[in-house]
C-alpha positions in Angstrom: 0.0 0.0 0.0 1.4 3.4 -0.9 2.3 5.9 1.8 -0.6 8.2 1.1 -3.1 5.3 0.9 -1.7 4.0 4.2 -2.3 7.3 6.0 -5.8 7.8 4.6 -6.8 4.2 5.5 -5.5 4.7 9.0 -7.4 7.9 9.6 -10.6 6.4 8.3 -10.3 3.4 10.6 -9.6 5.6 13.6 -12.5 7.9 12.9 -15.0 5.2 12.1 -13.8 2.5 14.5 -13.2 -0.2 11.9 -10.2 -1.7 13.7 -6.5 -2.1 13.1 -4.8 -1.7 9.8 -1.9 -3.1 7.8 0.4 -4.2 10.6 -1.9 -6.6 12.4 -1.4 -6.5 16.1 -1.9 -10.2 16.9 -3.0 -11.6 20.2 -0.5 -14.4 21.0 0.9 -14.4 24.6 4.7 -14.5 24.3 5.2 -15.9 27.8 3.2 -19.0 27.1 3.9 -19.3 23.4 5.9 -22.5 22.7 9.5 -22.2 21.7 10.7 -24.2 18.7 11.4 -27.8 19.5 14.1 -27.7 16.9 16.6 -25.0 16.5 19.6 -24.2 14.3 22.8 -25.1 16.2 25.6 -22.7 15.2 28.9 -22.1 17.0 29.0 -18.9 19.0 32.1 -17.9 17.1 30.7 -18.6 13.7 30.2 -14.9 13.0 27.1 -12.9 11.9 24.1 -14.9 10.6 21.2 -13.8 8.5 17.5 -14.7 8.0 14.9 -13.1 5.8 11.3 -12.9 7.1 8.2 -11.4 5.6 5.2 -10.5 7.8 3.3 -7.7 6.1 4.4 -4.0 6.4 8.2 -4.0 6.7 8.1 -0.8 8.8 6.5 -2.8 11.6 8.6 -6.0 11.5 11.7 -3.9 11.2 10.8 -1.9 14.3 10.3 -5.1 16.3 13.5 -6.9 15.4 15.7 -3.8 15.7 15.0 -4.0 19.5 15.8 -7.7 19.9 18.9 -8.5 21.9 21.5 -10.3 19.7 20.2 -8.6 16.5 22.8 -6.4 15.0 21.1 -5.0 11.9 17.7 -5.1 10.2 17.2 -4.0 6.6 13.8 -3.6 4.8 13.5 -4.9 1.3 11.8 -7.3 -1.1 12.2 -11.0 -1.6 10.6 -13.6 -3.8 10.7 -11.8 -7.1 13.1 -10.4 -9.7 15.5 -7.5 -9.6 13.5 -5.8 -12.3 10.4 -5.5 -10.1 12.2 -4.9 -6.8 10.9 -1.4 -6.2 8.1 -0.1 -4.1 5.8 1.1 -6.8 6.0 -2.3 -8.6 5.6 -4.4 -5.4 2.6 -2.3 -4.3 0.6 -3.5 -7.4 0.5 -7.0 -6.0 1.5 -8.3 -9.5 5.1 -9.2 -8.7 6.2 -12.3 -6.7 7.9 -10.1 -4.1 6.9 -9.8 -0.5 7.8 -6.9 1.8 10.5 -8.5 3.9 13.3 -7.8 6.3 16.8 -9.2 6.4 17.9 -9.8 10.0 21.5 -10.0 10.9 22.2 -11.6 14.3 24.9 -12.8 16.6 24.7 -16.5 17.2 26.5 -16.1 20.5 23.5 -14.0 21.8 20.4 -15.4 20.1 19.4 -18.1 17.7 17.2 -18.7 14.7 14.6 -20.5 16.8 14.4 -17.6 19.2 13.9 -15.1 16.3 11.2 -17.4 14.9 9.3 -17.4 18.2 9.2 -13.6 18.1 8.2 -13.6 14.5 5.2 -15.9 15.0 4.1 -14.5 18.4 4.7 -10.8 18.2 5.9 -9.4 14.8 2.8 -10.4 12.7 -0.2 -12.6 12.3 0.8 -15.9 10.6 -2.7 -17.1 10.1 -4.0 -14.7 7.5 -3.3 -15.6 3.9 -1.8 -12.9 1.8 -3.0 -10.3 4.3 -2.0 -8.4 7.4 -4.8 -6.3 8.9 -6.3 -4.2 6.1 -3.5 -4.9 3.6 -4.3 -7.5 1.0 -2.1 -9.1 -1.6 0.8 -11.5 -2.0 3.2 -8.7 -1.1 1.9 -8.9 2.4 2.1 -12.7 2.8 3.7 -14.4 5.8 6.9 -16.1 4.6 10.3 -17.4 5.7 12.9 -17.1 3.0 15.5 -19.7 3.7 19.1 -19.5 2.5 20.0 -23.1 3.2 18.5 -26.5 4.1 19.0 -26.0 7.8 16.9 -22.8 7.9 14.3 -24.5 5.9 14.2 -27.5 8.3 13.8 -25.3 11.4 11.1 -23.2 9.8 9.0 -26.1 8.5 9.4 -28.0 11.8 8.2 -25.0 13.8 5.2 -24.3 11.6 4.2 -28.0 11.9 4.7 -27.7 15.7 2.4 -24.7 15.9 -0.3 -26.2 13.8 -0.1 -29.6 15.5 -0.4 -27.9 18.8 -3.3 -25.7 17.7 -1.5 -22.7 19.1 -3.7 -20.4 17.0 -7.4 -20.7 16.4 -6.7 -20.8 12.7 -3.9 -22.7 10.9 -0.5 -21.0 10.3 -0.3 -20.2 6.5 3.3 -19.0 6.5 5.1 -20.1 3.4 8.7 -21.4 3.4 10.4 -20.2 0.2 13.9 -20.4 -1.2 15.7 -17.0 -1.0 18.1 -18.0 -3.8 20.5 -15.3 -2.7 18.1 -12.6 -3.8 17.1 -10.0 -1.1 16.7 -6.6 -2.6 17.1 -3.6 -0.3 14.1 -1.3 -0.3 14.4 2.5 -1.0 16.3 4.4 1.6 13.2 6.3 2.9 11.8 2.9 4.1 14.9 2.1 6.2 14.5 2.7 9.9 11.1 4.2 9.2 9.4 3.7 12.5 12.3 5.2 14.5 12.6 8.2 12.2 8.8 8.8 12.2 7.7 8.0 15.8 4.8 10.4 15.7 3.4 9.4 12.3 -0.1 8.1 13.1 0.4 4.9 11.2 3.5 4.1 13.2 1.8 5.1 16.5 -1.2 2.9 15.8 0.6 -0.2 14.5 4.3 -0.5 14.9 4.3 0.9 18.4 1.8 -1.6 19.6 4.1 -4.4 18.5 7.1 -2.7 20.1 5.3 -2.4 23.4 4.4 -6.1 23.3 8.0 -6.9 22.6 9.2 -4.7 25.5 6.8 -6.5 27.9 8.2 -9.8 26.7 11.8 -8.6 27.3 10.9 -7.5 30.8 9.7 -10.9 31.8 11.9 -13.3 29.8 15.0 -13.3 27.6 14.0 -14.0 23.9 
């Protein structure tokens, strides 16, 4: 959804009480949310690791993971499509294969893929809505894990199965597990660090801040 459209939609929902918008707030309780039974075992001195996740509006998912201990960098971008269509205007049409995504760089000595996955499924987005987050519809808003290797794929698929088998959500998890194929395309610079640079923007206040507050509560009671 384009910036102007996002703002107009936000104000209409606030005024008419039609509920949350693009960055769905979710309702999972992190404290009781199950951790992955299977995690990626990486040596603490292996150096920085990366994972690409898509969970709707990248402003919101970026804001959450920037605050996670062990995460050293988060970049907003596009994954799933081609270089030729890796721009905001094209992706917003919904006619590319891209999803709005974030590339997370983390220190394996301080966190793990499994811990990041738990935050992704419990706080960062709603994994039960197909091609949708809140009022945003289209494949560009799909829930997806873009794996760079077979180990990442194995952990992601096992966790999704665990969540579905345990009926953790009232609806099935519809997150797709897709090959990254080495292609994560950085989004335009004005999208980077967006929530931090626009804290008073109504869209951010209404959506991203709710997720950040939920993360902060989780951090206060347990270490992700």
